C-alpha positions in Angstrom: 27.1 13.1 20.5 24.7 15.6 20.8 25.0 16.3 17.1 24.5 12.9 16.2 21.2 12.4 18.4 19.6 15.7 17.1 20.2 14.3 13.7 18.2 11.2 14.7 15.5 12.9 15.9 14.9 15.2 13.1 14.9 12.2 10.9 12.6 10.2 12.8 10.1 13.4 12.8 10.7 13.9 8.9 9.7 10.1 8.3 5.4 10.5 7.3 3.4 7.7 8.4 0.4 9.5 6.4 -0.6 7.6 3.4 -2.9 8.2 0.6 -5.3 5.9 0.3 -5.7 1.7 1.5 -4.4 0.7 -1.8 -1.0 2.4 -1.1 -0.9 1.5 2.2 -1.4 -2.1 1.7 0.9 -2.0 -1.2 3.3 -5.0 -0.1 0.6 -7.3 1.5 1.6 -10.4 -0.7 0.1 -14.1 -1.0 0.3 -16.4 2.3 1.1 -13.7 4.7 -1.1 -13.6 8.3 -3.4 -10.7 8.6 -5.2 -9.5 11.9 -8.3 -7.7 11.2 -10.1 -5.4 13.6 -14.3 -5.6 14.2 -17.1 -7.2 16.0 -19.8 -8.1 13.9 -19.7 -5.2 11.4 -18.5 -2.9 14.0 -15.1 -0.9 13.5 -14.2 -2.9 10.6 -11.1 -1.8 8.4 -13.7 -1.6 5.5 -11.4 0.0 3.1 -8.1 -2.4 3.8 -10.4 -5.0 2.7 -11.7 -3.4 -0.3 -8.1 -3.1 -1.5 -6.9 -6.4 -0.7 -10.0 -7.5 -3.0 -8.8 -5.7 -5.8 -5.1 -6.7 -5.2 -6.5 -10.1 -5.5 -3.8 -11.4 -2.6 -4.4 -15.5 -2.0 -3.6 -17.9 0.6 -4.2 -15.4 3.6 -4.3 -16.5 7.3 -7.1 -14.0 8.6 -7.2 -13.3 12.5 -10.5 -11.9 13.6 -13.7 -12.0 15.5 -15.7 -13.3 13.0 -15.7 -13.0 9.2 -18.3 -10.1 8.5 -21.2 -11.0 6.5 -21.7 -12.4 2.7 -21.4 -9.3 1.2 -19.0 -7.4 3.7 -16.0 -7.3 5.4 -13.7 -10.5 5.0 -16.9 -11.8 4.0 -15.6 -10.4 0.3 -12.4 -12.4 0.8 -14.1 -15.3 1.2 -16.2 -15.1 -2.0 -13.1 -14.6 -4.0 -11.6 -17.5 -2.6 -8.4 -15.3 -0.6 -8.8 -16.9 2.7 -7.0 -20.2 3.8 -7.4 -20.4 7.1 -9.5 -18.3 9.7 -8.8 -17.6 12.9 -11.8 -16.1 15.3 -14.1 -16.7 17.8 -17.5 -17.8 15.8 -19.5 -18.0 12.2 -22.0 -15.3 13.0 -24.2 -14.3 10.1 -22.2 -15.1 7.5 -23.6 -18.3 5.4 -20.3 -18.4 2.9 -18.3 -18.8 6.0 -20.2 -21.7 7.0 -20.3 -23.6 3.8 -16.3 -23.2 3.5 -16.3 -24.5 6.9 -18.5 -27.7 7.0 -17.1 -28.5 2.8 -13.5 -28.2 4.2 -12.7 -25.5 2.0 -11.4 -23.2 4.6 -9.4 -24.2 7.5 -10.9 -22.8 10.6 -9.7 -22.8 14.1 -12.1 -21.5 16.5 -11.0 -20.0 19.9 -13.2 -19.0 22.8 -13.8 -15.1 22.2 -12.2 -14.2 25.5 -9.1 -16.5 24.6 -8.8 -14.7 21.6 -8.4 -11.7 22.9 -5.7 -12.4 24.8 -3.8 -14.3 22.5 -3.6 -10.8 20.6 -2.8 -8.7 23.6 -0.3 -11.2 24.5 1.6 -10.9 20.9 1.6 -7.2 21.4 2.8 -7.4 24.8 5.8 -9.8 24.0 4.2 -12.8 26.4 4.8 -16.0 24.1 1.9 -17.9 26.1 -0.4 -18.1 29.2 -2.3 -20.2 30.9 -6.0 -20.1 31.0 -8.7 -22.6 32.5 -11.1 -21.7 29.3 -11.4 -24.7 27.2 -9.6 -27.3 29.5 -11.5 -30.9 28.8 -13.0 -30.0 25.5 -11.8 -29.9 21.9 -10.0 -26.7 22.2 -7.3 -28.1 24.5 -6.6 -30.9 21.9 -2.8 -31.2 21.3 -2.0 -28.6 23.8 0.1 -28.5 27.2 -2.1 -28.4 30.0 -1.0 -28.0 33.8 -2.4 -27.9 37.2 -2.1 -25.3 39.3 -3.8 -25.1 42.7 -5.7 -28.1 41.9 -7.3 -26.9 38.7 -6.4 -27.5 35.4 -5.4 -24.9 32.6 -4.3 -25.0 29.2 -1.4 -23.4 27.3 -2.3 -20.9 24.9 0.3 -19.5 22.6 0.3 -15.9 21.4 -0.6 -14.7 18.1 1.4 -12.3 15.9 1.0 -11.2 12.4 2.4 -9.8 9.1 0.0 -6.8 9.0 -2.4 -5.6 11.5 -5.5 -4.1 9.6 -7.2 -1.6 12.1 -10.2 0.8 11.7 -10.1 4.0 14.5 -12.5 7.1 14.7 -10.0 9.7 14.8 -6.3 9.5 14.3 -3.5 12.0 13.9 -0.2 12.0 11.4 1.8 10.6 14.2 -0.5 7.6 14.5 -2.3 8.2 17.9 -5.5 6.7 17.5 -8.9 7.4 19.6 -11.7 4.6 19.0 -15.3 5.5 19.1 -17.6 3.4 21.0 -18.2 -0.2 20.9 -15.7 -0.1 17.6 -12.8 -0.5 19.9 -13.1 -3.9 20.4 -10.1 -5.9 18.9 -8.7 -2.9 17.4 -6.3 -1.4 20.0 -4.7 -5.0 20.6 -4.0 -6.0 17.1 -2.4 -2.5 16.6 0.1 -3.9 18.9 0.6 -7.2 17.7 1.2 -7.0 14.2 4.5 -6.4 12.6 3.3 -3.6 10.6 0.0 -2.0 11.5 -1.9 -0.1 8.9 -4.7 2.2 10.3 -7.8 3.5 8.4 -9.4 6.6 10.2 -12.5 8.6 9.8 -10.8 11.9 10.5 -7.2 12.5 10.3 -5.8 15.4 12.1 -2.6 16.8 12.8 -0.5 16.2 15.7 -1.6 18.4 18.9 -5.4 17.9 18.1 -6.2 14.9 20.4 -6.7 15.5 23.9 -4.0 12.8 24.9 -6.3 11.8 27.8 -8.4 10.1 25.7 -5.6 8.5 23.2 -6.5 4.7 23.1 -3.3 3.6 21.0 -0.3 5.6 21.0 1.3 6.3 17.7 4.4 4.2 18.6 2.5 1.0 17.2 1.3 2.4 14.2 3.3 2.3 10.8 1.0 3.9 8.4 -2.2 5.6 8.5 -4.8 7.4 6.2 -8.1 8.6 5.9 -10.6 6.3 4.7 -13.9 6.9 2.2 -17.3 5.9 2.2 -17.9 3.9 5.3 -20.9 2.1 5.4 -21.6 1.8 9.4 -23.9 -1.4 8.7 -26.1 -2.6 11.1 -26.1 -6.4 11.0 -29.6 -7.4 12.8 -31.9 -3.8 12.7 -35.0 -4.0 14.7 -37.1 -1.4 14.9 -40.4 -1.4 17.0 -43.7 -2.7 15.5 -46.5 0.0 14.5 
């Protein structure tokens, strides 16, 4: 029994999670799959993975993301090429093409209150099938959903969200998949890392095991299946305001 256990441990340690680039890491994402994409506005977006999917040309995608970037950046690039069939998000934001496709009926959109969206993703990663929330009761958000009165207050039953792939952007990561996010780029990324069947992470800096302080790790490597060091990050500012001269 001891020998079998040691053999198992050695083989797990030899299984590398490191991929060369985004194209290699996203090679098996196919048409009609459901993807979670981290980010908030233009912060913490998996830029390299999105670019790889645009080049790959996969279509019919259901994308779960807080928003869809802007017209020429983030998920907006996939909207331009008509690769997205459905968006599950909390707002349209500054993306004119997203707005146009929504209003014209070209794109199926499920708008979800931001806190509810975050909790639906967290629940999916935690193995919770659904939860009750007062948010949205009595509005279009509650249409077609189960409602229940608890202690005199009405609640809406919200199902958890899962995805075939979660595409995550982190600041630093090690080859075992342990991740550290920087500032507000943390946003939806840690929750999505837990809710994807396969989690693909791109990082600004990839280091060896032991180089990250475990006290500052936000997402442990157990949730990450693939990781690579990204390149050419733009780090755009959505609304840049400067002081008048």
